[in-house]
N, C-alpha and C positions, 0 to 999 in steps of 0.2 A: 824629404827624400824626400837655386840654387841656386860659371856658376860659382855659388861661391865659387865658383867656377870650378864653378860658381866661385867666386873669389876665394883664394886659399884661406885667408883669415876666417871668412864666414863659414866655409865648409867645415873647417876644423871646429868652429864653435857650434855648428848645428849637425852636420851630417855624421861625423865620425862617432860622436857619442850615441847617436841614434842607431848606428849600425849595431852596436853592441847590445843595445837594449831592445829595440824592437822598432825603432826607427823614427827618425824625423828628418830633418834635412832642411837645407835651405840655401838660398843662393842668389846672388847677383852681385856683381863687382862694383868698383867705384870708377868714377871718371865722367867726363863730359865731352860728348862728341863734338867735332868741329863742324859737322854738317848740320844745317838747319832743317828740322823735320816739321811736320804739321802738328805734332802733339796729339794726334788722334790715330796714329798708325798709318796715315796716308800722306800724300804729298800736299803741299799748300804753298801759298805765296810766302815770300820771305817776311818774317815778322809775325806770322799767324800764331807761332808757338811761344810767343813771349808772354810771361805771366802778367795778369792785369795789375795796374797800379792800385795800391791800397792807400787809403787816407788814415787808417788806424793801424797800430802795431798788431801783428798777428803772431800768436804762439801756437804751435802744433806739438802736442805731447804724443810720443810714439812709444809703443811697448810691444814686447813679445815674451812668451814664456820659455824661450830656448836658452836663456841664461847668457846670451852673447854679451861681450863687454862693450862699453862705449866705443872703444877703439875699433872693434870689428864692425860695429854699426856704422861708424863714420866712414870706414874704408869701403863698405859695401853700399851705403845709402846716404848717410848724413852729409858727407863732404860735397857730393854732387848736387844734392837737394839744396844745400845752402848756397852753392855757387849759382844755381839757377834762380833761386828765390832769395836774394840777399836781404830783402826786407822782412823775411819771415824768421822768427826765432824757432829753431827746431830743437826740441828737448826730447832726448831719449832716456827712458828710465829702465835700467837693467833689472831683470827678474832675479831676485835673490832673497835670502831671509829678510823679512821686513818690507820687501817691495815686490812681492808677487802681485798679480792682478787683483786678487781678493784683498790683499793688504792695502793696495792703493784705493780701491773702492771703499773700504771700511773707513779710511781716513778722509774721504771726500775728494781725493785727487782725481781730477778729470783726465781721461785718456781719449785722444781724438782719433788715432789710427792704431789698429792692431795688425801685426803681420806674422805669418807662419807658413809652413807648407799647408796645402789644402787639407791634408789628413788631420792635422792638429788644429787648424783654424776654427772649425765649427765647434769643437769641444771647448776651445778657448772663448769664443765670442758668445755662443749660445749658453754655455755654462754660466756666464755672468749676465746674460740677458742684454748684451750690448750690440746685437746684430742690427744692421740698418740696411734697408733696401736702397741700393745706389742706382737703380735703373733710371729714374727720372733725372737724377743729378748728372749721371753720365751723359744722358741725352742733352741736357741743358748746356754742358760744357763741351759738346762736340766730340766726345770720345767715340771713335769708329769701332764698334765691337766686331764688325765684319772683317776687320783687318787682323783679328786675333784668331789663332788656331781654333776652329770650331769646337773640337772636343773639349777644350779647356773651358769655354763659356758654357757648353752644354752640361758639363760635369758640375760646375759651380751653381748653375741654375737648378739642376736636379737636386743637389744637396740643400739648396735654399728653398725648396718647394715652389720653384718658379721665380723666386726673388734673387736678386743679384747682391749678395752680401759682401763680395770682395771681387777684386780683379787680379789676374795673374801678372807678375812682373818679370818672372823668369821661369824656366821649365827644367825638368829632368825626366829622362826615361831610362829603361834598362837596356844595356847593350852587352855584347860579348867581347871581352878583352882577351888577347892571347899573347903568350911569350914566344916570340920568334926563335929565340935561342934554344928553347927546349924542343920545338918542332924541328929545327935544323939538326940538333944533336941526334935525334932518332930518325931522321929522314922521313918525317911525316908531312904531307902537304898542309899548308895553312888553311884555316877556315875561310869561308867566302860569305859575302852577303847573300841572304835568301836561303840559307840552309835550314833543314827541318831538324827537329830534336833527335830523330833516329840517326841522322847523319852525324850530328855532333857527338852522340853517345859512342858511335863507332870510332870517331877520331880519339875520343877520350881513352878508349880501351888500348889504342896503339901507343899512347903516352904513359900508360900505367905500367911502370916497370921499375926495377931497381938497377942502379948503375953506380959502380964504385962504392957500394955500401949505402948509397943514398936512394931512398924510395921516392919516386915521382908520382904525382897525382894528375890525372887527365883533366878533371873538371870539377868545379864547385860553384855555388851561387850563394848570395846572401839570402838566407831563408825569409827574413821579414820583408825585404824589398821585393823579391820575386813573387812571393805568395800574396802579399798585400796589393801588388800591382799586376796581378795575373792576367793572362791573355784571354781568359774566359769571362772576365769582368764579374766574377762572383764575389760578393762582399762577405766580410766576416759576419756582419749582422744585417738581416733583412730590414730594409728601411720601413716597410709597412707594418710588419708584425713585431719588430724589435726583438727578434729571436736570432740566436746564432744559427749559422747555416752549415755547420761542420758535418752533419749527417747527409748532406747532399753528396751524391757519388762523384761530383766534379772534383771535390777535394782529394779523393783517392787518386784520380788521374793526375792532378797537379803535383801532389806529393811524389808519386811514382816518377813522373817525368823530370821534375826540377831537382829532386833530392835523392830519392831512393835508388833509382837505376844507376846513376853515377856513383852513389855511395856503396854499391856492392862490389866495386873493384878491390883488388888486393891492397893496392897502395893506399886507397882511401880508408879501408878498414884498419890497416896497420896504423895509420896516422891517428885515427880516432881512438884506437885502443891505447896507443902509447901516450898521446897528448891529452886525452880526456876532453877533447873539444873538437869542433868541426874545422876543417881547413878554411882559411879566410884570407884577408888582404895581405897579411905579412908573408904568407906562403907564396903569394904571387910576386911581391916586390922585394922582400928582404931575404928569403931563404936562398934563392927562389926555386921551388920544386913543383909549382902548380902551372900547368899548361894553359888552362882556360878559366876565366872567372867572369861570371855575370854580375854586373854591378851598375851603379848609377853613371849617367853620362858626365857627371861632374867629377868623377873619380880622379882623373889624372891631374886636375888643377888643385887638388887638395893634398897631394902626397909629395913631399919634398924630394924623395929619392926615387921617383918613378923612372928617371932616366938611367938608373943603374941597370935596367934591363932593356932589351930591344923588343918593344911592344907595338901592337897596333890593335885595331878594333874592327868588328863587323857587326851587322845588325843582329838583334836578338833572334835566335832560332825560332821557327814557327811550328805550330801543329799542322799536320798535313790537311786536316779538315778546316783549318783556319789560315789559309795562305795569306801572307802579307799583313797579318795582324800582329803587331808588336805588343809591348807592355802598355799598361795605363801610364798616364803621366803623373808627375809629382811637382806641380807648380808651386812656387812661393807666391803667396797672395797678400795683398794689402787691402784692408777694409776700413771704411769709416765707421765709427761707433755711433750708436743712437744718442749718446750724450755729448758728441763733439760740438764744441762752441762755434767753430768756424768751418762748417761743412763745405762751403764753396772753396775755401783756401785748401782744405784737405783734398778736395777733388782735383784741384789744379796740380797738386803734387803728384797724385796718382796718375793723372793724365800725362804728365811729363814722363813718369817712369815707364809707361806703356807706349810712348811715342816712338816713331821710327828713329828720331835723333838719339834718344837714350838707348834704344834696343840695338842699334847699329854699333854704337860705342861699346856696349857691354858684350855683344856677340864677338867682337874682335878679341876680347879678353878671355873668351871661353865660357861665357854665361849663355846657356841655350836660350835663344829668343822665343817669345810667345807669338810673334807675328808670322804670317805666312809669306811675307815679302821674300822673294828669291834673293834680292840684293842683301838683305840682312842675313839670311841663312848662309849664303855663300861666304860671308865675312867671318863666319865662326872660327875662332881660335887663330885668326891670321896675325894677331899681334903677340902670339905666344910661341914658345920653342916647339910647339907641337903642330904647327900649321900644316905640315905635310902628311899628317895622319889621315886615315880614311873617314873623315867626318861626314861624308855623304851617307854613311851608315845610319846616322841619326834620323834620316828621312826615308830610308829604304822601305820601312814598314809603315803602315798606318797606325796611329795611336788607338789602342783599344778603348772602347767606351768606358768612362770613369764610373766607379760605383758611387752610389749616393752615400755621402758621409753623414754620420750622426754622432752624438756625444759619447756613445758606448764603443765605437769602433776600435779605438786604440787600447782601451782597457781589455777588450776581448782579444786583441792581437797579443797582448802580454801574457794572456792565458795560454795561447796556442804555442808560442815560441819554444818553451822548454820541452815540449813533446817531440820536437824535431830530432834532437840528438838522441832521445830515448828510443825512438823508432829506428834510427840509423844504427845505433849500437845493438839493436835486437832486444832491448829490455822490454819493449812493448810492441805488439803487432799494430799495424796501422789502424785497423778498425777499432781496436780497443782504445788507442790513443785519441782518435777522433771522437769516440763516444764520451770518453772522460772529459775531453776538452769542451764538448757540447754542454755537459752537465755543469762543469765549473763555470763556463761562460754565462750560462743562464743564471746562476747564483750571483755572479758579478754584476750583471745587469739589474737583477732584482734589488740587490743591495744599493746600487747607485740610485735607483728610483726612490728608495725609501729616504735617501738623504736629501732629495729635492725639496 
């Protein structure tokens, strides 16, 4: 948390496991566009985007900790990189027992490029002291950072303390999906772009009912995704103090809005009581008994049975005091390591992945682009069965400022996640849960620092 469309294989490899745990995600599909771009996100004369000729063989070793198979890597990245750079040897090493990043480094195996969603990237790179500032190299190779969505670059630089340790190659945000069939069944008007949370809560109440012995639920959201990418841009961990932030009253507001208010309805409570879990993706696509679901923009491209229901999407509901502010983004980023042997060759590969040529091709397949180009944005999903959906919703809101990532962020997120269900079930009140999460997260960070 793409897209894998984010390509189906890739999302299944990254996004879905992350949903259950506390999130990851990732994404960008395969293919090579027929249109020639500039390689820097802008237009250029024909031939400007061709990789430079090499006099020596080049091998680039690429790794991520998401556990994706070589097949999923090839489908999402490898095949199109090799097609663009036939003289480069692209080696992908899957993360598994014996070949984690730490295992590779312990045996002296060089890694040239790391990739992950931005939330995980800094833990991966900084934890192994492999971060490398790509600022000057990007300038040398003519990468136009101004062509990229500003929030993405701002977030990466903030997390890097002003340095550019990675570049985004695809993006994800949170949107609201809805099941038209359930709305039609109960005569409730569909959601619209630009709604606020109060309006969506009212819609959810109208859908919360039992029919034919089947309880229906109006609304739910993926807790890790919506909290971690919240519209107030409050981080789990303060970047300066390296302390958890759960005692900040903003978390009370976010919990109430995203999870607790919709969780108070009869249908929601019955589901949680009977199933001992929160309603989630299967209740939207497989049951289906869920009217509205907030989730990643890559979602439809990773679910094989999504067409079993009549669905569409609208922009993420907004807070009244924050009109037009959507979620933070979850870009998949590629970064060159400090130990990379062929940094210029690695930069050429990343330059290609962020080029208009590559972004246009991938956008057509349902990978959310990182460029601001209207041509690229309007091409989104046009080569998929979902081309007629309301994809303008992806850009109806502004992306919220990204929080500064640090190596403790995801460990702390894993501390918080279990408390969500406890609060919804009424086993703990919210203030108690947040206080306990704060104490546990402080210990988690302290333990992690001792291991450094």
